[in-house]
C-alpha positions, 0 to 999 in steps of 0.5 A: 408353764408346762411340767413334764409328766413322766411315769417310771416305766422308763428312763426318767432321764430321757437321752441320758445314758443308763447308770449301773447299780451296785452289783454291776460293779461289784460293790456286794454289801454283806454276806446274804444273797439278794432276791431276782429284782434286788428290790423291795418288790422281791417281796410277794405281793409288794408293788411301786409306782413313781411319777416325776415332774421336771420342767424349766430352767434358770432362776427360780420364780416361787410357784412357777419353777424350775421344777424337779420333784415328784412321788413315789407309792408303795403297796403292800396289798391291792387295797390297804384299806381291805388288807391290813398290814403289820406294821411298825415305825421307828424314829432315827431323829425327828426332823422329819415327818410321816403321817398317820405314824401315832395310829399306825404304831398304836393299832400295829396295822398299815391300812393305807398306800405309802408315799414318798414326796417332797416336804411341803408337798404332804397335805396335797399328796395325803388328800390324793391318797385318801381320794384313791382310797375311797374310790375303792372303798365308798362307805369310807366315812360313811359306814366305815371307819375314815383312814390316815394316811401314810405321807412321808417327806424330805425336803427337795428345795435345793434343787426345786421350786417346793413352794409350788406344791407341783405333786398333785391328785394327777401324779398320785393317782397315776403312781398308785395306779401304775403301782407293779411288781419286778425292777424298780426305777432308782435315782432321781425319779419319783419322790427322789428326783430332786434329792441330794445324797452325801452333796451328789445327785441321790434319790430313790434306791432299793435292794434286797435279801432272802434268807431262810426262806423269807425275804426282806426288801428295802427302799429308801429315798435318801436325801441325806450326809455330807461329802467327807462322811460318804462311805462306800464298803468301809472305804471314805470314798467322798475324803477322796472324791475331788468333785464339786460338793453342793452347798445345800441350806437344810441337811436333809433327811432319809425315809426308809421302807422295810418289807417282808414276808417273814411271820413277825410280831408288830414288836418284831418289825419294831426291832427290824426297823431300827436296824435300818440305822445301822444300814445308814451308818455303814455309808457314813451318815451320822443322822445330824441334828436336821435330818428327818431320818424316819422307818416304816417296816411292814409284814405281808404275813399275817395280814388282817381283814378289814371284814371279818366273821371270825371272833378270835383271829390265828397269828403265828410269828417267829421266836425272837431267837430266830430274828438275827438274819432278819436283822441283817438282811435290813442292815445289808439292804440298806446299806445296798439300797442307799448306794443304789439311789446315788450310783443309779442317779444323774446329774441334775441341774435344778433351781438357779442353776444348783447343780447335783453331780452324780455319783463318778463311777471310775473314780469310784471304781478306781478308789475300791480296787486301791483299797482292795475293796474290788 
């Protein structure tokens, strides 16, 4: 079976019209101003790359297809092994996985790319990430220490042949080597290709905020929630949209990556990561028992070189009393990222004819106008 392998340099849903982002519709969560791209890549130095796999249709043949999956890569430095960044994680609900969390939280540094994919592909993606690091740093495991790859997952089995573990080294290398700054493709792309949110088609979404000379960017992989919970700008739109809700065997999950150029400590990053849960709540989700809702936050300030002749490290960070605007930025950007993941995604037919319908634009607009939000 031939797999259609797509990089996110163009619209992944070939032949389908481009769908709007929040602000194209006048949906502007919060009060802070977004960055130029309104994306995690507004944080200087942060790059994103994605690879999508789409093939087959009809009845599921385990190990063969249909395939609706992919991988998303986030880099805070060109070589995260050489230039390590302050980082922390937060677990809102733990029915999910992010490899490398124990080590990352212990040393407070990110020294691996961040990769997102489906649940059963974590091992293969982690292996490919280690290969990518070794290609750039042949001394790993010989003169250097060894890395623990950071890979986070959501379950795309409703639409995808997840047993097939179709994401391999070629896709991971393409996503990492193709990572770039600028606009980020959203919706049914990369790791979001087979994801479902609020029983609509979900996937990858991103947003950013500028505050007091700093930038906060967020990228999400949205695969959570039930239709009745779905809320936009305080309006319970999920209760009013008549479109068929896709039935699922799992409750899904959410991965949130927060980046900033603000000089903040590991403990402050941990506190910022927790605020992502408030952004999720603004879209209605309650973080179900079966949901793996995991957050990773990192700062591009106060980078720590692996090799240094210095005997003392000089770092500076903001006083805690100045963190409130950064907290607000995380909340607003997380909320908007989730909404962008839904708005940008296209209707997707997956295995066994399972169909995740795209969030309907005009009915949503009418509802928000009716409730006085547009």
